[in-house]
PDB file of N, CA, C and O in Angstrom:
ATOM      1  N   MET A   1     136.085 -59.586 234.391  1.00  0.00           N
ATOM      2  CA  MET A   1     135.302 -59.432 235.623  1.00  0.00           C
ATOM      3  C   MET A   1     135.110 -57.885 235.504  1.00  0.00           C
ATOM      4  O   MET A   1     136.003 -57.042 235.596  1.00  0.00           O
ATOM      5  N   PRO A   2     133.750 -57.664 235.277  1.00  0.00           N
ATOM      6  CA  PRO A   2     133.478 -55.763 235.275  1.00  0.00           C
ATOM      7  C   PRO A   2     133.793 -55.517 236.845  1.00  0.00           C
ATOM      8  O   PRO A   2     133.883 -56.164 237.888  1.00  0.00           O
ATOM      9  N   ALA A   3     133.934 -53.842 236.252  1.00  0.00           N
ATOM     10  CA  ALA A   3     134.982 -52.986 237.735  1.00  0.00           C
ATOM     11  C   ALA A   3     133.442 -52.934 238.966  1.00  0.00           C
ATOM     12  O   ALA A   3     132.428 -52.812 238.280  1.00  0.00           O
ATOM     13  N   THR A   4     133.131 -52.989 240.344  1.00  0.00           N
ATOM     14  CA  THR A   4     132.597 -52.535 240.995  1.00  0.00           C
ATOM     15  C   THR A   4     131.871 -50.810 241.295  1.00  0.00           C
ATOM     16  O   THR A   4     132.657 -49.880 241.479  1.00  0.00           O
ATOM     17  N   PRO A   5     131.204 -50.701 241.302  1.00  0.00           N
ATOM     18  CA  PRO A   5     131.247 -48.719 241.349  1.00  0.00           C
ATOM     19  C   PRO A   5     131.839 -48.486 242.322  1.00  0.00           C
ATOM     20  O   PRO A   5     131.611 -49.005 243.415  1.00  0.00           O
ATOM     21  N   GLY A   6     132.941 -47.430 242.013  1.00  0.00           N
ATOM     22  CA  GLY A   6     134.169 -47.209 243.224  1.00  0.00           C
ATOM     23  C   GLY A   6     135.305 -47.685 243.342  1.00  0.00           C
ATOM     24  O   GLY A   6     136.147 -47.260 244.133  1.00  0.00           O
ATOM     25  N   SER A   7     135.504 -48.931 242.314  1.00  0.00           N
ATOM     26  CA  SER A   7     136.284 -49.184 242.129  1.00  0.00           C
ATOM     27  C   SER A   7     137.434 -48.871 241.049  1.00  0.00           C
ATOM     28  O   SER A   7     137.252 -49.409 239.957  1.00  0.00           O
ATOM     29  N   HIS A   8     138.313 -48.271 241.154  1.00  0.00           N
ATOM     30  CA  HIS A   8     139.385 -47.524 239.897  1.00  0.00           C
ATOM     31  C   HIS A   8     140.439 -48.123 240.158  1.00  0.00           C
ATOM     32  O   HIS A   8     140.748 -48.169 241.349  1.00  0.00           O
ATOM     33  N   ALA A   9     141.225 -48.695 239.284  1.00  0.00           N
ATOM     34  CA  ALA A   9     142.318 -49.733 239.241  1.00  0.00           C
ATOM     35  C   ALA A   9     143.528 -48.367 237.976  1.00  0.00           C
ATOM     36  O   ALA A   9     143.205 -47.882 236.891  1.00  0.00           O
ATOM     37  N   ARG A  10     144.732 -48.192 238.706  1.00  0.00           N
ATOM     38  CA  ARG A  10     145.483 -47.418 238.442  1.00  0.00           C
ATOM     39  C   ARG A  10     146.688 -47.841 237.468  1.00  0.00           C
ATOM     40  O   ARG A  10     147.728 -47.440 237.991  1.00  0.00           O
ATOM     41  N   ILE A  11     146.963 -48.518 236.210  1.00  0.00           N
ATOM     42  CA  ILE A  11     148.019 -49.374 235.521  1.00  0.00           C
ATOM     43  C   ILE A  11     149.179 -48.268 234.676  1.00  0.00           C
ATOM     44  O   ILE A  11     149.057 -47.388 233.824  1.00  0.00           O
ATOM     45  N   THR A  12     150.424 -48.921 235.507  1.00  0.00           N
ATOM     46  CA  THR A  12     151.464 -47.813 234.722  1.00  0.00           C
ATOM     47  C   THR A  12     152.464 -48.698 233.727  1.00  0.00           C
ATOM     48  O   THR A  12     153.288 -49.410 234.300  1.00  0.00           O
ATOM     49  N   MET A  13     152.449 -48.698 232.771  1.00  0.00           N
ATOM     50  CA  MET A  13     153.161 -49.317 231.466  1.00  0.00           C
ATOM     51  C   MET A  13     154.168 -48.483 230.993  1.00  0.00           C
ATOM     52  O   MET A  13     153.663 -47.403 230.684  1.00  0.00           O
ATOM     53  N   GLU A  14     155.259 -48.501 230.816  1.00  0.00           N
ATOM     54  CA  GLU A  14     156.716 -47.976 229.668  1.00  0.00           C
ATOM     55  C   GLU A  14     156.165 -48.160 228.422  1.00  0.00           C
ATOM     56  O   GLU A  14     155.510 -49.137 228.059  1.00  0.00           O
ATOM     57  N   SER A  15     156.371 -47.465 227.964  1.00  0.00           N
ATOM     58  CA  SER A  15     156.713 -47.179 226.435  1.00  0.00           C
ATOM     59  C   SER A  15     157.578 -46.593 225.562  1.00  0.00           C
ATOM     60  O   SER A  15     157.699 -45.382 225.742  1.00  0.00           O
ATOM     61  N   ALA A  16     158.110 -46.980 224.827  1.00  0.00           N
ATOM     62  CA  ALA A  16     159.449 -46.378 224.282  1.00  0.00           C
ATOM     63  C   ALA A  16     159.444 -44.938 223.359  1.00  0.00           C
ATOM     64  O   ALA A  16     160.439 -44.246 223.143  1.00  0.00           O
ATOM     65  N   ASN A  17     157.608 -44.590 222.717  1.00  0.00           N
ATOM     66  CA  ASN A  17     157.315 -43.799 221.934  1.00  0.00           C
ATOM     67  C   ASN A  17     155.855 -43.312 222.370  1.00  0.00           C
ATOM     68  O   ASN A  17     154.930 -44.034 221.999  1.00  0.00           O
ATOM     69  N   LEU A  18     155.614 -42.436 222.940  1.00  0.00           N
ATOM     70  CA  LEU A  18     154.657 -42.438 223.435  1.00  0.00           C
ATOM     71  C   LEU A  18     153.981 -41.749 222.471  1.00  0.00           C
ATOM     72  O   LEU A  18     152.754 -41.848 222.502  1.00  0.00           O
ATOM     73  N   GLY A  19     154.666 -40.823 221.306  1.00  0.00           N
ATOM     74  CA  GLY A  19     153.593 -40.489 219.833  1.00  0.00           C
ATOM     75  C   GLY A  19     152.970 -41.085 218.867  1.00  0.00           C
ATOM     76  O   GLY A  19     152.061 -40.744 218.111  1.00  0.00           O
ATOM     77  N   LYS A  20     153.999 -42.647 219.086  1.00  0.00           N
ATOM     78  CA  LYS A  20     153.812 -44.068 218.082  1.00  0.00           C
ATOM     79  C   LYS A  20     151.862 -44.640 219.140  1.00  0.00           C
ATOM     80  O   LYS A  20     150.658 -44.756 218.909  1.00  0.00           O
ATOM     81  N   ALA A  21     152.828 -44.782 220.209  1.00  0.00           N
ATOM     82  CA  ALA A  21     151.633 -44.777 221.252  1.00  0.00           C
ATOM     83  C   ALA A  21     150.148 -44.698 220.862  1.00  0.00           C
ATOM     84  O   ALA A  21     149.147 -45.385 220.656  1.00  0.00           O
ATOM     85  N   ALA A  22     150.707 -43.205 220.892  1.00  0.00           N
ATOM     86  CA  ALA A  22     148.980 -42.239 221.094  1.00  0.00           C
ATOM     87  C   ALA A  22     148.457 -42.592 219.593  1.00  0.00           C
ATOM     88  O   ALA A  22     147.304 -43.025 219.583  1.00  0.00           O
ATOM     89  N   ARG A  23     149.140 -42.479 218.224  1.00  0.00           N
ATOM     90  CA  ARG A  23     148.877 -43.100 216.845  1.00  0.00           C
ATOM     91  C   ARG A  23     148.067 -44.090 216.666  1.00  0.00           C
ATOM     92  O   ARG A  23     147.047 -44.099 215.977  1.00  0.00           O
ATOM     93  N   HIS A  24     148.588 -45.065 217.385  1.00  0.00           N
ATOM     94  CA  HIS A  24     147.724 -46.432 217.522  1.00  0.00           C
ATOM     95  C   HIS A  24     146.320 -46.581 217.873  1.00  0.00           C
ATOM     96  O   HIS A  24     145.322 -46.999 217.286  1.00  0.00           O
ATOM     97  N   LEU A  25     146.736 -45.789 219.775  1.00  0.00           N
ATOM     98  CA  LEU A  25     145.372 -45.676 220.031  1.00  0.00           C
ATOM     99  C   LEU A  25     143.959 -44.629 219.227  1.00  0.00           C
ATOM    100  O   LEU A  25     142.742 -44.809 219.258  1.00  0.00           O
ATOM    101  N   HIS A  26     144.671 -43.700 218.659  1.00  0.00           N
ATOM    102  CA  HIS A  26     143.672 -43.306 217.856  1.00  0.00           C
ATOM    103  C   HIS A  26     143.164 -43.398 217.162  1.00  0.00           C
ATOM    104  O   HIS A  26     142.114 -42.769 217.035  1.00  0.00           O
ATOM    105  N   LYS A  27     143.684 -44.382 216.153  1.00  0.00           N
ATOM    106  CA  LYS A  27     143.567 -45.455 214.785  1.00  0.00           C
ATOM    107  C   LYS A  27     142.610 -46.367 215.392  1.00  0.00           C
ATOM    108  O   LYS A  27     141.656 -46.529 214.630  1.00  0.00           O
ATOM    109  N   GLU A  28     142.486 -47.125 216.642  1.00  0.00           N
ATOM    110  CA  GLU A  28     141.745 -47.942 217.011  1.00  0.00           C
ATOM    111  C   GLU A  28     140.277 -47.151 217.773  1.00  0.00           C
ATOM    112  O   GLU A  28     139.263 -47.785 218.069  1.00  0.00           O
ATOM    113  N   GLY A  29     140.500 -45.302 218.040  1.00  0.00           N
ATOM    114  CA  GLY A  29     139.304 -44.636 218.252  1.00  0.00           C
ATOM    115  C   GLY A  29     139.152 -45.164 220.422  1.00  0.00           C
ATOM    116  O   GLY A  29     138.154 -45.386 221.107  1.00  0.00           O
ATOM    117  N   VAL A  30     140.407 -45.161 220.722  1.00  0.00           N
ATOM    118  CA  VAL A  30     140.496 -44.890 222.236  1.00  0.00           C
ATOM    119  C   VAL A  30     141.156 -43.064 222.147  1.00  0.00           C
ATOM    120  O   VAL A  30     141.997 -42.453 221.487  1.00  0.00           O
ATOM    121  N   PHE A  31     140.291 -42.801 223.110  1.00  0.00           N
ATOM    122  CA  PHE A  31     140.993 -41.269 223.737  1.00  0.00           C
ATOM    123  C   PHE A  31     142.119 -41.052 224.251  1.00  0.00           C
ATOM    124  O   PHE A  31     142.141 -41.731 225.278  1.00  0.00           O
ATOM    125  N   ALA A  32     143.417 -40.306 224.106  1.00  0.00           N
ATOM    126  CA  ALA A  32     144.251 -40.389 225.074  1.00  0.00           C
ATOM    127  C   ALA A  32     144.924 -39.287 225.260  1.00  0.00           C
ATOM    128  O   ALA A  32     145.201 -38.666 224.235  1.00  0.00           O
ATOM    129  N   PHE A  33     145.333 -38.779 226.436  1.00  0.00           N
ATOM    130  CA  PHE A  33     145.409 -37.262 226.532  1.00  0.00           C
ATOM    131  C   PHE A  33     147.292 -37.444 226.718  1.00  0.00           C
ATOM    132  O   PHE A  33     147.755 -38.421 227.305  1.00  0.00           O
ATOM    133  N   LYS A  34     148.122 -36.434 226.166  1.00  0.00           N
ATOM    134  CA  LYS A  34     149.603 -36.686 226.650  1.00  0.00           C
ATOM    135  C   LYS A  34     149.977 -35.879 227.878  1.00  0.00           C
ATOM    136  O   LYS A  34     149.063 -35.054 227.861  1.00  0.00           O
ATOM    137  N   ASN A  35     150.617 -35.616 228.787  1.00  0.00           N
ATOM    138  CA  ASN A  35     150.735 -34.599 229.210  1.00  0.00           C
ATOM    139  C   ASN A  35     152.616 -35.217 229.759  1.00  0.00           C
ATOM    140  O   ASN A  35     153.023 -36.243 230.303  1.00  0.00           O
ATOM    141  N   GLY A  36     153.271 -34.001 229.268  1.00  0.00           N
ATOM    142  CA  GLY A  36     154.961 -34.477 229.514  1.00  0.00           C
ATOM    143  C   GLY A  36     154.979 -35.969 228.613  1.00  0.00           C
ATOM    144  O   GLY A  36     154.432 -36.125 227.522  1.00  0.00           O
ATOM    145  N   ALA A  37     155.800 -37.067 229.420  1.00  0.00           N
ATOM    146  CA  ALA A  37     156.042 -37.854 229.189  1.00  0.00           C
ATOM    147  C   ALA A  37     155.110 -38.834 229.762  1.00  0.00           C
ATOM    148  O   ALA A  37     155.530 -39.939 230.102  1.00  0.00           O
ATOM    149  N   THR A  38     154.372 -38.640 229.840  1.00  0.00           N
ATOM    150  CA  THR A  38     152.788 -39.601 230.274  1.00  0.00           C
ATOM    151  C   THR A  38     151.613 -39.487 229.190  1.00  0.00           C
ATOM    152  O   THR A  38     150.824 -38.546 229.100  1.00  0.00           O
ATOM    153  N   LEU A  39     151.653 -40.584 228.421  1.00  0.00           N
ATOM    154  CA  LEU A  39     149.797 -40.472 228.534  1.00  0.00           C
ATOM    155  C   LEU A  39     149.324 -41.580 229.081  1.00  0.00           C
ATOM    156  O   LEU A  39     149.778 -42.680 229.396  1.00  0.00           O
ATOM    157  N   THR A  40     147.491 -40.596 229.150  1.00  0.00           N
ATOM    158  CA  THR A  40     147.104 -41.675 229.871  1.00  0.00           C
ATOM    159  C   THR A  40     145.413 -41.430 228.992  1.00  0.00           C
ATOM    160  O   THR A  40     144.880 -40.555 228.310  1.00  0.00           O
ATOM    161  N   VAL A  41     144.988 -43.089 229.648  1.00  0.00           N
ATOM    162  CA  VAL A  41     143.373 -43.332 228.679  1.00  0.00           C
ATOM    163  C   VAL A  41     142.705 -43.463 230.033  1.00  0.00           C
ATOM    164  O   VAL A  41     143.417 -44.217 230.695  1.00  0.00           O
ATOM    165  N   ILE A  42     141.775 -43.112 230.663  1.00  0.00           N
ATOM    166  CA  ILE A  42     140.592 -43.651 231.499  1.00  0.00           C
ATOM    167  C   ILE A  42     139.841 -44.318 230.865  1.00  0.00           C
ATOM    168  O   ILE A  42     139.287 -43.779 229.908  1.00  0.00           O
ATOM    169  N   ASP A  43     139.572 -45.646 231.156  1.00  0.00           N
ATOM    170  CA  ASP A  43     138.627 -46.237 230.555  1.00  0.00           C
ATOM    171  C   ASP A  43     136.339 -45.845 231.227  1.00  0.00           C
ATOM    172  O   ASP A  43     135.920 -45.057 232.075  1.00  0.00           O
ATOM    173  N   PRO A  44     135.941 -46.354 230.759  1.00  0.00           N
ATOM    174  CA  PRO A  44     134.515 -46.032 231.107  1.00  0.00           C
ATOM    175  C   PRO A  44     134.199 -46.496 232.675  1.00  0.00           C
ATOM    176  O   PRO A  44     133.106 -46.369 233.226  1.00  0.00           O
ATOM    177  N   ASP A  45     134.937 -46.844 233.040  1.00  0.00           N
ATOM    178  CA  ASP A  45     134.673 -47.256 234.542  1.00  0.00           C
ATOM    179  C   ASP A  45     135.627 -47.033 235.322  1.00  0.00           C
ATOM    180  O   ASP A  45     135.860 -47.769 236.281  1.00  0.00           O
ATOM    181  N   GLY A  46     136.393 -45.882 235.005  1.00  0.00           N
ATOM    182  CA  GLY A  46     137.462 -44.751 235.614  1.00  0.00           C
ATOM    183  C   GLY A  46     138.674 -45.465 235.895  1.00  0.00           C
ATOM    184  O   GLY A  46     139.348 -44.967 236.796  1.00  0.00           O
ATOM    185  N   ASN A  47     139.025 -46.277 235.473  1.00  0.00           N
ATOM    186  CA  ASN A  47     139.975 -47.294 235.774  1.00  0.00           C
ATOM    187  C   ASN A  47     141.241 -46.006 234.481  1.00  0.00           C
ATOM    188  O   ASN A  47     141.018 -45.451 233.405  1.00  0.00           O
ATOM    189  N   VAL A  48     142.652 -46.072 235.542  1.00  0.00           N
ATOM    190  CA  VAL A  48     143.524 -45.323 234.518  1.00  0.00           C
ATOM    191  C   VAL A  48     144.462 -46.092 234.009  1.00  0.00           C
ATOM    192  O   VAL A  48     144.847 -46.963 234.790  1.00  0.00           O
ATOM    193  N   LEU A  49     145.084 -46.075 232.735  1.00  0.00           N
ATOM    194  CA  LEU A  49     146.284 -46.560 232.339  1.00  0.00           C
ATOM    195  C   LEU A  49     147.199 -45.612 231.476  1.00  0.00           C
ATOM    196  O   LEU A  49     146.831 -45.271 230.353  1.00  0.00           O
ATOM    197  N   GLN A  50     147.948 -45.349 231.810  1.00  0.00           N
ATOM    198  CA  GLN A  50     149.251 -44.829 231.926  1.00  0.00           C
ATOM    199  C   GLN A  50     150.513 -45.443 231.401  1.00  0.00           C
ATOM    200  O   GLN A  50     151.218 -46.243 232.015  1.00  0.00           O
ATOM    201  N   LEU A  51     150.749 -44.900 230.000  1.00  0.00           N
ATOM    202  CA  LEU A  51     152.023 -44.799 229.572  1.00  0.00           C
ATOM    203  C   LEU A  51     153.173 -43.607 229.374  1.00  0.00           C
ATOM    204  O   LEU A  51     153.175 -42.559 228.729  1.00  0.00           O
ATOM    205  N   GLU A  52     154.095 -44.224 230.186  1.00  0.00           N
ATOM    206  CA  GLU A  52     155.239 -43.317 230.454  1.00  0.00           C
ATOM    207  C   GLU A  52     156.504 -43.708 229.534  1.00  0.00           C
ATOM    208  O   GLU A  52     156.643 -44.708 228.829  1.00  0.00           O
ATOM    209  N   THR A  53     157.238 -42.813 229.709  1.00  0.00           N
ATOM    210  CA  THR A  53     158.380 -43.029 228.859  1.00  0.00           C
ATOM    211  C   THR A  53     159.842 -42.985 230.349  1.00  0.00           C
ATOM    212  O   THR A  53     159.592 -42.482 231.444  1.00  0.00           O
ATOM    213  N   ARG A  54     161.004 -43.507 230.066  1.00  0.00           N
ATOM    214  CA  ARG A  54     161.962 -43.548 231.292  1.00  0.00           C
ATOM    215  C   ARG A  54     163.360 -43.320 230.868  1.00  0.00           C
ATOM    216  O   ARG A  54     164.265 -43.317 231.703  1.00  0.00           O
TER     217      ARG A  54
END
């Protein structure tokens, strides 16, 4: 289902290895930025996917 204007979801998941996750995303052409223990991807609709280590 496509997102409607103004609806922005935030999803947080756990990753054991952010560096490996970042390499996989980059290989698939997905831009992600790392900030400490968090890797963040923002899709074209403004939804935020965060990968964290705990």
